[in-house]
C-alpha positions as CSV (number, residue, x, y, z in Angstrom):
1,M,74.7,133.6,124.2
2,K,77.7,131.1,123.6
3,P,80.4,132.4,121.3
4,I,80.3,131.9,117.5
5,L,83.1,129.6,116.5
6,I,84.6,130.9,113.2
7,V,87.3,128.5,111.5
8,G,89.8,130.1,109.1
9,A,91.5,133.4,109.7
10,G,91.9,134.6,105.9
11,P,90.0,137.7,105.1
12,V,86.5,136.1,105.0
13,G,87.2,134.7,108.4
14,L,88.5,137.9,109.8
15,T,85.7,140.0,108.4
16,T,83.2,137.5,109.8
17,A,84.7,138.2,113.1
18,L,84.9,142.0,112.7
19,A,81.0,141.5,111.7
20,C,80.3,139.6,114.9
21,Q,82.1,142.3,117.0
22,F,80.1,145.0,115.3
23,Y,76.7,143.3,116.0
24,G,77.7,142.7,119.6
25,L,77.8,138.8,118.9
26,P,80.4,136.8,121.1
27,F,83.0,135.3,118.9
28,M,86.1,133.0,118.8
29,L,88.3,132.8,115.8
30,F,90.6,130.1,115.0
31,E,93.6,129.3,112.5
32,E,95.3,126.2,112.0
33,D,98.5,128.2,111.0
34,G,100.7,129.9,113.8
35,S,100.7,133.2,111.7
36,F,98.7,134.9,109.0
37,S,99.4,134.1,105.2
38,A,102.7,135.5,103.8
39,A,101.9,134.1,100.2
40,A,101.0,136.5,97.5
41,K,97.2,136.3,96.9
42,A,94.2,138.5,96.3
43,G,95.3,141.8,95.5
44,T,92.3,143.9,94.5
45,I,89.5,144.9,96.7
46,L,86.2,146.1,95.3
47,T,83.8,148.7,96.4
48,R,81.1,146.7,97.7
49,T,84.0,145.1,100.1
50,L,84.9,148.6,101.2
51,E,81.3,149.2,102.1
52,A,81.6,146.2,104.3
53,F,84.8,147.5,105.8
54,R,83.3,150.6,106.6
55,R,80.0,149.0,108.4
56,F,82.4,147.1,110.5
57,G,84.9,149.8,111.4
58,I,88.0,149.0,109.6
59,A,87.8,150.8,106.2
60,D,89.9,153.9,107.0
61,E,92.6,151.7,108.4
62,V,92.7,149.6,105.1
63,L,92.6,152.7,102.9
64,A,95.5,154.3,104.6
65,K,97.8,151.2,103.5
66,A,96.3,150.7,99.9
67,L,96.2,152.4,96.4
68,R,93.1,153.6,95.4
69,V,92.3,153.0,91.6
70,D,89.5,154.9,89.7
71,E,90.1,153.7,86.5
72,I,90.2,149.9,85.3
73,G,91.9,149.9,82.3
74,D,91.6,148.1,79.0
75,I,94.6,148.2,76.8
76,E,95.0,146.7,73.4
77,R,98.0,144.5,73.3
78,A,98.8,145.1,69.6
79,T,98.8,149.0,69.9
80,N,99.2,149.6,73.8
81,R,96.2,151.8,73.2
82,S,93.2,152.3,75.8
83,R,89.9,150.8,74.8
84,L,86.8,151.5,76.8
85,P,88.2,151.7,80.5
86,V,85.9,151.1,83.6
87,R,85.7,154.6,85.0
88,T,84.4,154.2,88.8
89,G,84.5,158.0,89.5
90,L,80.8,157.7,87.7
91,L,79.9,156.0,91.0
92,W,80.3,159.3,92.9
93,D,76.6,159.5,94.0
94,E,76.2,155.9,94.4
95,T,78.8,155.1,97.2
96,L,81.2,156.7,99.7
97,Y,84.3,154.8,97.9
98,P,83.9,155.6,94.2
99,F,87.1,153.3,93.4
100,V,88.7,149.9,94.0
101,I,91.9,149.5,95.9
102,N,95.0,147.3,95.3
103,L,96.3,145.7,98.5
104,P,97.8,142.3,98.7
105,Q,96.1,139.9,101.0
106,H,99.1,139.3,103.1
107,H,98.9,143.1,103.7
108,L,95.4,143.1,104.4
109,E,95.1,140.2,106.9
110,P,97.2,142.1,109.6
111,I,95.1,145.3,109.4
112,L,92.0,143.3,110.0
113,A,93.5,141.0,112.8
114,E,94.6,144.1,114.7
115,A,91.2,145.5,114.9
116,L,90.0,142.4,117.0
117,P,90.0,142.2,120.7
118,E,92.7,140.6,122.4
119,G,92.1,136.9,123.1
120,T,89.8,136.3,120.4
121,T,92.0,134.9,117.7
122,N,93.5,131.8,118.2
123,L,96.4,130.7,115.8
124,D,97.7,127.4,116.0
125,H,94.5,125.7,116.3
126,K,93.7,122.8,113.7
127,L,90.2,121.6,113.7
128,I,89.9,118.0,113.9
129,A,86.5,117.3,115.1
130,F,83.0,118.8,115.6
131,E,79.6,117.9,116.5
132,Q,76.2,119.8,117.0
133,G,73.8,119.7,120.0
134,D,70.1,120.8,120.1
135,G,71.2,124.6,120.9
136,D,74.9,124.4,120.3
137,V,77.9,122.8,118.9
138,S,81.5,121.9,120.1
139,A,84.8,122.0,118.2
140,T,87.8,120.2,118.9
141,F,91.3,121.5,118.0
142,E,94.9,120.3,118.0
143,T,97.4,122.7,119.3
144,S,100.9,122.8,120.1
145,D,99.7,122.7,124.0
146,G,97.6,119.6,123.3
147,I,93.9,119.2,122.4
148,R,91.3,121.8,123.1
149,T,87.6,121.6,123.1
150,V,85.6,124.6,122.7
151,Q,81.5,125.1,122.9
152,G,79.7,127.6,120.9
153,S,76.4,128.6,119.3
154,Y,77.3,128.4,115.8
155,L,80.2,127.1,113.4
156,L,81.3,129.2,110.6
157,A,83.5,127.4,108.0
158,C,86.0,129.9,106.7
159,D,88.3,127.4,106.2
160,G,89.1,127.5,102.6
161,G,88.9,125.5,99.3
162,R,89.9,122.3,101.0
163,S,87.5,123.0,104.0
164,T,87.8,120.5,106.8
165,I,84.3,121.2,107.9
166,R,82.7,120.7,104.6
167,S,84.5,117.5,104.0
168,N,83.4,116.1,107.5
169,L,79.9,117.0,106.8
170,G,80.1,114.7,103.7
171,I,79.0,118.0,101.8
172,Q,79.5,117.4,97.9
173,V,81.3,120.1,95.7
174,E,79.8,120.3,92.3
175,G,81.4,122.3,89.3
176,E,85.0,121.7,87.9
177,S,88.7,122.6,88.0
178,F,89.8,123.9,84.6
179,D,93.0,123.0,82.9
180,V,94.0,126.4,82.9
181,R,97.1,127.7,85.2
182,Y,97.8,131.5,85.8
183,M,101.2,132.9,86.9
184,L,101.2,135.5,89.4
185,V,104.6,137.6,89.5
186,D,105.5,140.5,91.7
187,I,108.1,142.7,90.2
188,K,110.0,145.7,91.4
189,V,110.3,148.2,88.5
190,D,110.0,152.1,88.6
191,L,107.6,152.8,85.9
192,D,106.8,156.3,87.4
193,V,109.9,158.1,87.3
194,R,113.0,156.5,85.7
195,D,110.9,154.6,83.1
196,Q,107.7,156.5,82.8
197,R,104.6,154.8,82.0
198,D,101.0,155.8,82.0
199,F,99.4,152.6,82.8
200,P,96.5,152.6,84.9
201,Y,97.0,150.9,88.4
202,L,94.8,148.2,87.3
203,A,94.9,147.3,83.4
204,Y,93.9,144.6,81.4
205,F,96.3,143.9,78.3
206,S,93.8,141.9,75.8
207,D,95.1,140.0,73.1
208,P,93.5,136.8,71.0
209,D,96.9,135.1,71.4
210,E,98.2,136.4,74.8
211,W,97.0,138.6,77.7
212,M,98.1,140.0,80.7
213,I,97.1,141.9,83.8
214,L,98.9,144.7,85.4
215,V,98.1,145.8,89.0
216,R,100.1,148.3,90.8
217,Q,100.5,147.4,94.3
218,P,101.5,149.4,97.1
219,H,105.1,148.1,97.3
220,C,105.5,146.5,93.7
221,W,103.9,145.7,90.3
222,R,101.8,142.7,90.0
223,F,101.6,140.7,86.5
224,I,99.2,137.8,86.0
225,F,99.3,135.7,82.8
226,P,98.1,132.6,81.7
227,L,100.4,129.5,81.2
228,P,100.3,127.3,78.4
229,P,99.2,123.8,79.2
230,G,102.0,121.6,80.5
231,A,104.7,124.5,80.6
232,P,107.1,124.5,83.6
233,E,107.5,127.3,85.8
234,A,109.4,130.1,84.2
235,T,112.6,131.1,85.4
236,P,113.4,134.5,86.5
237,D,115.1,135.5,83.2
238,E,112.2,134.4,81.3
239,L,109.7,136.2,83.7
240,R,111.7,139.6,83.3
241,A,111.6,139.0,79.4
242,K,107.9,138.3,79.6
243,A,107.2,141.3,81.7
244,Q,109.3,143.6,79.2
245,H,107.4,142.0,76.2
246,F,104.2,143.9,77.6
247,I,105.8,147.2,79.5
248,G,109.0,147.6,77.1
249,E,112.6,147.8,78.1
250,V,113.1,149.2,81.5
251,S,116.5,150.2,83.3
252,T,116.0,147.7,86.1
253,L,113.8,145.0,87.0
254,E,113.6,142.6,90.0
255,V,111.5,139.6,90.3
256,L,110.2,139.6,94.0
257,N,107.7,136.5,94.1
258,T,106.0,134.0,91.9
259,V,102.7,131.9,92.4
260,I,101.1,129.5,90.3
261,Y,97.4,128.7,90.6
262,R,94.6,126.8,88.8
263,I,91.0,128.0,87.7
264,H,88.2,126.7,89.6
265,H,84.4,127.0,89.8
266,R,83.3,124.5,92.4
267,I,80.1,125.1,94.7
268,A,79.2,123.3,97.6
269,S,75.7,121.6,97.3
270,E,74.8,122.7,100.8
271,W,75.8,125.8,102.7
272,R,73.8,125.2,106.0
273,V,73.8,122.1,108.1
274,G,72.1,122.8,111.3
275,R,74.3,125.2,113.4
276,V,77.0,125.0,110.7
277,F,77.4,127.4,107.9
278,L,79.9,127.4,105.0
279,M,81.5,130.8,103.9
280,G,84.0,132.2,101.4
281,D,86.1,129.5,99.5
282,A,84.6,126.7,101.6
283,A,81.1,127.4,100.0
284,H,82.4,128.4,96.4
285,L,85.8,128.3,94.9
286,L,85.7,130.8,92.1
287,T,88.2,132.1,89.7
288,P,89.9,135.2,91.0
289,M,89.5,136.8,87.6
290,W,88.0,140.2,88.1
291,A,88.6,140.3,91.6
292,L,85.8,137.4,92.2
293,G,87.3,135.3,95.0
294,L,87.9,137.3,98.1
295,N,85.2,140.0,97.4
296,S,82.5,137.3,96.7
297,G,83.3,135.7,100.3
298,I,82.6,139.4,101.6
299,L,79.3,139.3,100.2
300,D,78.7,136.1,102.3
301,V,79.6,138.0,105.5
302,L,77.3,140.9,104.6
303,N,74.6,138.5,104.1
304,L,74.8,136.2,107.1
305,T,75.9,138.0,110.0
306,W,73.0,140.5,110.5
307,R,70.8,137.1,110.5
308,L,72.9,135.5,113.0
309,A,72.2,139.0,115.1
310,W,68.4,139.2,114.6
311,V,67.9,135.8,115.9
312,A,70.3,136.0,118.7
313,R,68.4,139.1,119.9
314,G,65.2,137.3,119.6
315,W,63.9,139.5,116.9
316,A,63.6,136.7,114.3
317,N,62.8,132.9,113.8
318,D,65.5,130.7,113.0
319,D,64.1,130.2,109.5
320,L,65.8,133.6,109.0
321,L,69.1,131.9,108.7
322,D,68.2,129.9,105.9
323,G,67.7,132.8,103.3
324,Y,71.8,133.2,103.7
325,A,72.1,130.0,101.3
326,A,69.2,130.7,99.0
327,E,70.3,134.3,98.1
328,Q,74.0,133.5,98.1
329,Q,74.4,130.4,96.4
330,P,72.6,131.4,93.1
331,L,75.5,134.2,92.7
332,A,78.2,131.7,92.9
333,T,76.8,129.0,91.3
334,H,75.5,131.0,88.1
335,G,76.3,134.7,88.4
336,A,79.9,134.7,89.4
337,G,80.6,131.7,87.3
338,E,79.0,133.3,84.2
339,L,80.9,136.7,84.7
340,A,84.2,134.7,85.2
341,E,83.4,132.8,82.0
342,A,82.8,136.1,80.1
343,A,85.9,137.6,81.8
344,R,88.2,134.7,80.4
345,A,86.5,135.1,76.8
346,Y,87.0,138.8,77.1
347,M,90.9,138.5,78.0
348,S,91.4,136.2,75.4
349,G,89.7,138.4,72.6
350,M,87.0,135.8,71.9
351,A,84.1,138.0,72.6
352,R,83.5,141.5,73.7
353,G,80.5,142.9,75.3
354,D,78.2,139.7,75.0
355,A,77.8,139.3,78.5
356,V,77.9,142.7,79.8
357,D,76.2,144.9,77.3
358,V,75.5,148.0,79.5
359,D,76.3,151.7,79.7
360,E,79.4,152.8,81.4
361,L,77.7,153.7,84.9
362,H,76.0,150.3,85.0
363,N,79.5,148.6,83.7
364,A,81.2,150.5,86.6
365,M,78.4,149.0,89.1
366,T,79.0,145.7,87.8
367,R,82.7,145.6,87.8
368,T,82.7,146.8,91.7
369,L,79.9,144.5,92.7
370,L,77.6,147.4,93.7
371,G,75.0,146.2,91.3
372,V,74.2,142.4,92.7
373,R,70.6,142.0,93.3
374,L,69.6,139.2,95.6
375,D,66.6,136.9,95.1
376,V,65.1,138.0,98.3
377,N,61.6,136.8,97.6
378,G,62.6,133.5,96.2
379,T,61.3,134.2,92.7
380,G,64.6,133.5,90.9
381,D,65.1,137.3,90.1
382,W,68.8,138.0,90.9
383,S,71.5,139.2,89.0
384,I,75.1,140.0,89.4
385,V,75.4,141.9,86.2
386,T,73.8,145.4,86.3
387,S,71.8,147.1,83.3
388,P,69.4,150.1,83.3
389,G,66.1,149.6,84.8
390,S,62.7,151.3,85.4
391,G,63.4,151.5,89.2
392,I,64.7,149.9,92.1
393,K,63.5,146.3,93.0
394,S,63.4,144.2,95.9
395,G,67.0,142.8,96.2
396,D,68.7,145.6,94.9
397,R,71.3,147.3,96.9
398,I,70.2,150.8,97.8
399,P,72.6,153.7,96.6
400,D,74.8,155.3,99.5
401,M,73.7,158.9,98.7
402,N,74.1,161.7,101.5
403,V,70.7,162.6,103.3
404,H,70.0,165.7,105.5
405,L,68.6,164.4,108.8
406,G,65.8,166.0,110.9
407,N,68.6,167.2,113.5
408,G,70.2,169.3,110.7
409,T,73.1,166.8,110.4
410,V,74.3,165.1,107.0
411,G,74.6,161.5,106.8
412,R,74.6,158.9,104.3
413,V,71.7,156.2,103.5
414,H,73.8,153.1,104.8
415,Q,74.7,154.8,108.0
416,L,71.0,154.5,108.8
417,V,71.0,150.7,107.8
418,D,74.1,149.8,109.7
419,D,72.3,147.9,112.7
420,S,68.6,148.2,111.6
421,F,66.0,147.5,108.9
422,V,64.9,150.9,107.7
423,A,61.7,151.8,106.3
424,F,61.8,155.1,104.0
425,H,58.3,156.5,103.3
426,F,58.5,158.7,100.4
427,C,55.6,161.2,100.9
428,D,55.2,165.0,101.4
429,A,56.1,166.2,104.9
430,R,53.8,169.0,105.0
431,R,50.8,166.6,104.9
432,K,51.7,165.3,108.2
433,P,51.3,161.5,107.3
434,D,50.6,158.9,109.8
435,M,54.0,156.9,110.4
436,P,54.0,153.4,111.9
437,D,56.0,152.9,115.3
438,D,59.5,151.6,115.2
439,L,59.8,148.0,116.4
440,P,63.0,146.2,117.5
441,G,65.3,146.1,114.5
442,L,63.2,148.2,112.7
443,R,63.2,152.1,112.2
444,N,61.0,154.3,110.0
445,F,62.2,157.6,108.4
446,L,59.8,160.0,106.3
447,V,61.6,161.5,103.2
448,S,60.4,164.4,101.5
449,R,61.8,167.4,99.5
450,W,59.7,169.6,101.8
451,D,61.3,170.0,105.1
452,A,59.3,168.3,108.1
453,P,57.6,171.4,110.1
454,L,58.7,171.9,113.5
455,D,55.1,171.3,114.8
456,S,54.6,168.2,112.7
457,G,56.0,165.7,115.5
458,L,57.9,164.1,112.8
459,R,61.1,166.1,112.6
460,E,63.2,163.5,114.5
461,R,62.2,160.9,112.0
462,A,62.3,163.2,108.8
463,I,64.7,163.1,106.1
464,L,65.2,166.3,103.8
465,D,65.6,165.0,100.2
466,V,67.1,168.0,98.5
467,G,65.7,168.5,94.8
468,N,64.1,164.8,95.3
469,R,67.7,163.5,94.1
470,L,67.3,160.0,96.3
471,F,63.7,159.7,95.2
472,D,64.5,160.4,91.2
473,R,67.3,158.1,91.7
474,L,65.0,155.2,93.1
475,G,62.5,155.6,90.3
476,I,59.4,154.9,92.6
477,E,55.9,156.7,92.9
478,P,54.9,159.2,95.4
479,D,53.7,157.4,98.5
480,T,56.0,154.4,98.4
481,V,57.8,152.8,101.2
482,V,61.2,151.1,100.5
483,L,62.2,148.7,103.4
484,V,66.1,148.2,103.4
485,R,67.8,145.4,105.4
486,P,70.9,145.8,107.4
487,D,72.9,144.5,104.6
488,D,71.6,147.6,102.4
489,H,69.6,145.5,100.0
490,V,65.9,146.4,99.5
491,A,63.6,144.0,101.4
492,A,60.4,145.1,99.9
493,V,59.0,148.1,97.8
494,L,55.6,148.8,99.3
495,P,52.6,151.3,98.7
496,M,52.0,153.5,102.0
497,Q,49.3,151.7,103.6
498,P,48.5,151.1,107.1
499,G,50.2,147.9,108.6
500,A,52.1,147.2,105.4
501,V,55.5,147.9,106.6
502,H,54.9,145.8,110.1
503,R,53.5,142.9,108.1
504,A,56.4,143.0,105.5
505,Y,58.9,142.9,108.5
506,N,57.1,140.3,110.3
507,D,56.8,138.1,107.2
508,I,60.8,138.5,106.6
509,M,61.4,137.5,110.4
510,H,59.2,134.3,110.0
511,L,57.3,135.6,112.9
512,R,53.7,134.2,113.2
513,K,52.3,136.9,115.4
514,A,52.2,140.7,115.7
515,A,55.7,142.1,115.9
516,L,56.7,143.0,119.4
517,S,56.5,146.6,120.3
518,H,59.1,148.6,122.3
519,E,57.3,148.1,125.6
520,Q,56.7,144.4,125.2
521,F,60.2,143.9,124.1
522,A,61.5,145.7,126.9
523,Q,59.5,143.3,129.1
């Protein structure tokens, strides 16, 4: 297989490269600049992104350099009193990472890059042209050493909001750029010892007339606030006064860095043209409010890369790749946009609770992107806002709970689906139910609160569900199969009937004949 060509070495491009490495797909990563970004950009990484980093082998390195945050504060500006904070600790049974983290983008990118094999990242490569053939693509780059043309299997556009690839394809961008500007200010100030404050590491100061977001970064405090229309960039003295207006008088305060950015909600009308795919800001330029920008791009990575792997391995028809845009585009066009609009209204004090009317647990799932439900069946049933329901549905992310495996070890649900579809058969292990054969890219597990007897022949494929915790959390009926994709989303909820799992899997893979057995696949 020719390498997958990834253009753009921001967080989305770097994570895409790590995903290709995880799935064993050859790749080459290209970046126009001669170095990684040094600008102050995205600073909060949500739980769902941490789950992606875990899958692709980089979570520990990222966490070692970040600040973990288990409370997203909501502070009333007039009184400085906390109101309804989001406590991510409620997610303890839902994920390995019941918190979000603060880590600026220019600290994140080198961590991701260092995990890539030597020679796969190509800086100082400006894309100037590309073309597609029947089974490949070629891309031409301008470098300081001259023109270079590279052949690849697919071209992934991670080249940002001003995407060269999107422009050359003539893809229209729909939506608008708002007449709203935000100012990001990094400030060095001691709010821990000398001028003690009890602000959460991530806090929203709300007020009808003015608001501010306070983010504790590993190396500084970050303030984000709106600029009045037409207002010039503030001077350092004005910025210090603005900060002290919110946090009170302090002994010393040093302005380290400032950035002004506009607010957008602009979505590409097409996300796939043949062997070219748009990802991240190239596909959707969204407000960074509520950390939607970078983190939405990582959702794209989770959705697309396993599809590329399944097609490359011969386990699926090319039509499987169309599901990427079909599932991700609505989240960007409507879900993320609606949530962003609700966030801006919320921060301005114009509305509270209208868009996210849920209990504390489900509010925490929404704010960490754990509650995204994808439209896996093409029925329009998707959601970015989580609310209590009657049971797990197709498209939901399956919770990452502890599971006790047949060999006596303890694992987690998401580890089982890292590089495989998994069918979880919830039934009584004592009854020795018939289990379907595994297929290339599909494994089957029996899940029961009764340990599988040693003479049942099922022990190696059995999960002990102590106290029926997973069964009860999913809210399903006995003798039900939950088929889960390699991106942790439920592909189907099925009755335990002969052939049901294989038929569902074949349908997802767009295979028109019976799925290959292991023996056929080996041949």
